[in-house]
VOGU-3710 file (C-alpha; in Angstrom, 3 decimals, decimal comma):
1> mhdninsfsy> 0,000/0,000/0,000  2,785/2,406/0,902  4,334/2,056/-2,549  1,286/3,750/-4,035  1,203/6,692/-1,637  3,170/9,734/-2,698  1,031/12,606/-1,506  1,993/15,094/1,129  -1,146/14,124/3,055  0,445/10,759/3,775
11> lcshimddkq> 3,499/12,471/5,261  1,247/14,660/7,376  -0,562/11,586/8,690  2,747/10,531/10,221  3,175/13,916/11,869  -0,312/14,496/13,220  -3,517/12,684/13,992  -7,029/14,142/13,958  -6,713/15,520/17,470  -3,139/16,631/17,913
21> kiitkealen> -0,220/17,691/15,774  2,755/15,468/16,523  6,132/16,860/15,543  9,077/14,469/15,366  12,664/14,764/14,219  12,146/12,131/11,547  8,974/13,720/10,180  10,634/17,131/9,864  13,687/15,681/8,156  11,513/13,724/5,723
31> ackkhfckek> 9,339/16,747/4,979  12,348/18,906/4,125  14,092/16,180/2,150  11,041/15,405/0,031  9,365/18,780/-0,335  11,827/21,638/0,169  12,708/23,498/-3,025  14,964/26,545/-2,768  13,560/28,216/-5,878  9,943/27,817/-4,756
41> flavdpcgiv> 10,847/28,921/-1,241  12,582/32,111/-2,372  9,718/32,893/-4,749  7,381/33,418/-1,792  9,646/34,091/1,199  10,986/37,592/2,073  14,496/36,138/1,961  14,036/36,094/-1,809  14,307/39,905/-1,818  17,770/39,605/-0,271
51> yelkqhtskq> 18,768/37,383/-3,175  17,447/40,092/-5,510  19,655/42,584/-3,688  22,658/40,340/-4,351  22,020/40,760/-8,072  22,581/44,522/-7,703  25,504/44,629/-5,270  28,322/42,382/-4,137  29,208/44,523/-1,118  28,712/42,544/2,055
61> ldielgalfv> 27,594/45,545/4,107  24,893/46,299/1,535  23,605/42,754/1,792  23,826/42,682/5,593  21,958/45,964/6,002  19,447/45,199/3,276  18,663/41,845/4,850  18,249/43,520/8,232  15,691/45,952/6,816  13,826/43,120/5,104
71> amitwgnrka> 13,768/41,142/8,356  12,526/44,240/10,190  9,290/44,294/8,175  8,802/40,536/7,975  5,460/40,120/9,641  2,056/39,599/8,109  1,257/38,491/4,559  4,405/37,391/2,737  3,295/38,826/-0,591  2,747/42,224/1,030
81> iktaarkmlg> 6,094/41,929/2,835  7,930/41,258/-0,417  6,215/44,176/-2,158  7,154/46,530/0,684  10,694/45,152/0,911  11,278/45,531/-2,834  10,085/49,145/-2,661  12,335/49,797/0,332  15,501/48,275/-1,112  14,895/49,077/-4,768
91> eemewepasf> 13,067/52,392/-4,897  14,085/54,082/-1,654  17,619/52,673/-1,242  18,334/52,121/-4,944  19,836/48,748/-3,983  22,595/50,501/-1,983  21,600/50,240/1,707  25,050/51,240/2,992  25,099/54,506/1,019  21,495/55,093/2,057
101> ifekkylesy> 22,622/55,001/5,702  25,997/56,732/5,533  24,822/59,552/3,267  21,660/59,994/5,348  19,428/59,561/2,327  16,819/58,185/4,698  15,978/61,746/5,725  14,388/62,227/2,302  12,839/58,758/2,042  9,154/57,848/1,863
111> keakngcvyr> 8,086/61,466/1,387  5,347/60,358/-0,991  4,164/57,469/1,180  0,432/57,559/1,849  -0,148/58,704/5,427  3,596/58,354/5,962  3,256/54,571/6,037  6,330/52,446/5,316  4,721/49,101/6,121  1,710/48,369/8,307
121> tlnrekfiev> 2,318/50,055/11,688  5,814/51,241/10,765  5,611/54,889/9,758  8,146/57,179/8,148  9,227/58,787/11,427  9,970/55,449/13,070  11,761/54,219/9,964  14,007/57,288/9,964  14,685/56,789/13,671  15,803/53,204/12,984
131> cqrihlalte> 18,115/54,457/10,238  19,559/57,102/12,547  20,299/54,497/15,205  22,070/52,296/12,686  23,984/55,284/11,302  25,141/56,257/14,778  26,232/52,718/15,657  28,195/52,283/12,426  29,899/55,684/12,531  30,844/55,254/16,199
141> yiterevyie> 32,393/51,890/15,412  34,349/53,344/12,474  35,626/56,222/14,612  36,577/54,068/17,589  38,270/51,341/15,528  39,709/53,710/12,907  38,515/51,560/10,017  37,500/52,594/6,520  33,836/52,480/5,517  34,661/50,206/2,597
151> dltlekmfeh> 36,219/47,700/5,015  33,266/47,642/7,384  30,908/44,683/7,650  28,479/43,732/10,377  30,272/40,399/10,518  33,467/42,180/11,613  31,548/44,573/13,836  29,998/41,684/15,783  33,079/39,471/15,673  33,562/39,424/19,435
161> nsieeiiail> 29,876/39,389/20,378  27,912/36,281/21,214  24,679/35,540/19,352  22,783/36,571/22,478  24,624/39,889/22,575  23,970/40,484/18,880  20,252/39,872/19,422  20,266/42,496/22,194  22,177/45,002/20,034  19,853/44,568/17,051
171> cewlaparlg> 16,808/44,852/19,311  18,139/48,240/20,364  18,895/49,353/16,808  15,434/48,393/15,625  13,547/49,385/18,782  11,394/52,030/17,032  10,044/49,238/14,801  9,162/47,214/17,919  10,876/43,903/17,198  10,829/42,852/20,837
181> kagvsackri> 12,919/42,961/23,986  15,965/40,713/24,228  15,604/37,926/26,772  11,851/38,489/27,039  10,312/38,472/23,552  10,905/35,712/21,027  12,732/38,254/18,810  11,552/36,219/15,831  12,674/38,567/13,081  16,139/39,045/14,532
191> cmylrwmvrt> 16,621/35,297/15,012  15,485/34,828/11,410  17,951/37,477/10,236  20,793/35,745/12,070  19,769/32,472/10,457  20,074/34,150/7,061  23,515/35,536/7,911  25,090/32,536/9,637  23,580/29,325/8,329  25,112/27,972/5,099
201> gepdlglwsn> 22,394/25,438/4,296  19,717/26,378/1,770  17,975/28,791/1,593  20,192/30,883/3,875  23,115/33,078/2,775  25,869/32,067/5,203  27,749/35,379/5,044  29,152/35,263/8,571  31,877/32,646/8,762  32,927/33,753/12,255
211> kkasqlyavm> 29,686/32,504/13,815  28,400/28,941/14,003  24,973/27,651/13,014  24,956/25,673/16,254  24,702/28,977/18,166  21,521/30,145/16,460  18,093/30,366/18,084  14,810/29,054/16,724  12,521/31,416/14,828  9,566/31,509/17,201
221> dvhvckltas> 6,157/33,096/16,708  2,539/32,271/17,569  2,179/29,920/14,607  5,401/28,038/15,395  4,405/27,816/19,051  1,104/26,165/18,084  2,724/23,957/15,464  5,271/22,621/17,961  2,865/22,270/20,888  3,489/18,517/21,010
231> iisrkqadwk> 7,184/18,982/21,864  7,370/22,215/23,898  5,599/22,940/27,153  5,551/26,739/26,820  2,270/28,011/25,381  3,290/31,638/24,949  5,480/32,597/21,985  8,194/34,332/24,011  11,909/33,889/24,688  11,292/30,919/26,979
241> acteltnifr> 9,441/29,149/24,182  12,211/30,101/21,773  14,947/28,650/23,985  12,905/25,531/24,720  12,429/24,805/21,020  16,061/25,719/20,317  17,280/23,193/22,865  15,162/20,488/21,248  16,505/21,350/17,806  20,067/21,303/19,178
251> swdktdplky> 19,491/17,872/20,727  18,408/16,621/17,296  21,316/18,190/15,424  24,025/19,980/17,397  25,723/21,308/14,256  22,757/22,687/12,291  19,730/22,901/14,597  17,859/25,467/12,510  17,474/23,117/9,581  14,355/22,112/11,503
261> dialmtiadn> 13,083/25,676/11,236  13,234/25,295/7,463  11,440/21,971/7,814  8,641/23,566/9,835  8,209/26,225/7,150  8,177/23,540/4,482  5,376/21,733/6,296  3,405/24,944/6,786  3,803/25,907/3,122  2,441/22,546/2,062
271> gf> -0,781/22,875/4,035  0,133/21,267/7,365
//
């Protein structure tokens, strides 16, 4: 009988019954192995916009900053996110996020935006405040370390910081956009950004060779919390839930724990 069953519904029947969703290591690995497709993933996921950015610039700082801005607005409908992210990186930043920050072009950005809206609850004033915080952090680092702008990357800037410290720093940079409080909130979008930067497995970019994928934290939100209810005890999508799920992922694969995050997304995208 099994030889004739190839549908995704059969895989799902091994992950969940009618009453409860049951997540297992084997089911996630099988789901990703059989159904993950990088091209299809990037076609719908906001990370795809970062790959578009790479077609316009090879500068690492451009890609790092552009990805950070994309991650900042990654909540809600993915189609709407990608539209907003493409406008931000393409139209407002002209595919040069580093110049946009250092030359303070953000002060003139989104002037024509309806009601000053950048994306959903993020307005022009808050967006500019985020840019100013990033500008200040980068220029202070350049001054203190006496480095050239063209030699600066966020990878180098965070070289001596732990992943936990980087999460706290980025929470502060992006505070006007309300991405959460380090150690309290799940900090989903920042954890996702760090996955993009550090992890080398598809679909991530793996730009930061001085950090290890084993140090990353799970990308936790309300949907993930519900989806993984069979393996985590925490019912609130906060930092405790994030660390609980992270520890499970690390016990399954100590080298690349966030491959299971990709597997969860693969399941969700296929109607789980």
